[in-house]
Steps between C-alpha positions, in 0.01 A plus 500: 500500500544693823491435876433791734488313831824333609700462822866462591672407823473861609155403621350149489634364173806278484660625176773760522463802273756342269311170484167672432641712217669200340174305527306784335760514221484125442122516474520790252266718701456845347447673832498425872459677830671394823230557761649393831293544815564838660854534367677637193833342587524331160511837325772635724700184428464551126600865541817400688582223253410616145626171356188334642277705272685364197383148584149578374420665167137582576343793681483516880225707659598620846252331734406406853224302674387682813314331781192683621145416613137554412222432751734319741627263230865519386532568128775622265536789261746491210684823425636544148734767371593629843812696580668234711710761678194694614235240582405510868483139607328402823745267673385357833706245690390199294700245693336615826155493337554149360617368837200653682257366239654155517458484877133598467440232236673239712254586778213454254636162389520390864143613565383296199681193634750489215833325542836668435852516638543846652878481458455452126285810443699822486595791273831490315551774239771290332276197447241534222266256681514701824515863388127548548276386782244356257757268341653405835171398666344335194806288421517375858128422539500309172764262638245328723229269373303573819436856379339404170140475627517843664650646182209366294256684726669841479580511128783473248830438672829532311814703574446726198128558558501528880565875507198588284265224613569530871744760632341795315144362499281647773282187494786262579600411858859572391423860397758750622420871480828654385343817360626706794850449361404615152377806308159507335425478130454874446835587659669224299360629170596854599863400562522331160361810329733721703793301357372557147354153452171333414316286756343166403295259709701177516316166449167639619311170498729301730424695819270338760211745477149356533386679184807539283315651206353777713830580670699515176231725352517726807877533484496595134208740536568674832879537518758682288643173372615510137447143392474133575694181436268325255712201398635300793613142550222408745215673317235294326388600152185642657704716742717629216187596308350677803825690554503617137139615521554691824804682361300601196204603715707729722755603234790336684828369362578127476808299590599136536760283666594152613593584862824309448685406822730224366543224764249660737224438244654223291189437290506856359729569205621844403284639221271199462357425845393145583502255211520797262157624607575868438615694198539874545532700180652848478167619367349464849703795630512721190282770662748582775840347431650811343429709810712309754866467597730233366858412586 
């Protein structure tokens, strides 16, 4: 079994590189990829400390998950087999962006008549519950019973779903347009190719597009993307099937991953997802695995 979508504390996971590698070893995974958001710090750490690599007997594909956007909606592209010393990563001032977004969403909450303690809603990069504006605002609003009726009217409301359901959803009152801080999908794919990697659409069916099937089809058919994540923790069996069929239709590669974040997504286990709902065989990636970089 393999897992090509994992995160460490270099981005928004809570496992150190050491902890992640030990976990992968204990689970007997044949291959993994560390795909932190817009950083390859894990690979530089392994380079500086070769003893870390000895903690895991399997293969490690050099990877990254790059934030981008398509039609005003934030999405992510996975890069596999990149040269981590050459990849050009777009790195805006995330702390500034999160603080600005949080203030805007607090204004929205006030306008909706929602209750919260302003002093308790802030960004703290050292606190996993306050690193991101979506977590900070959702956790606070959920503290008050008075907000429950309003939440029912505007849709699903949990700390882990708030970003997709509201903050990046143009139809939500909490939508924040952060695309001006980002680079578009074509530039993102180009940078992955420039670094010698393959570009895959990450978890295509979780984004808040009105017609997800049409958008995923468009991305695969109109961009230079190489493949798509077909097995993913939050995909239904129907979505997995549709992903397979689209990759075959457009002659695209397939990948799969749990999106493991450790304590930040405690219901997702490395390699097996939620309640062992995924099983990713090496056969899924046989068409492209021998063309990419490992460490």
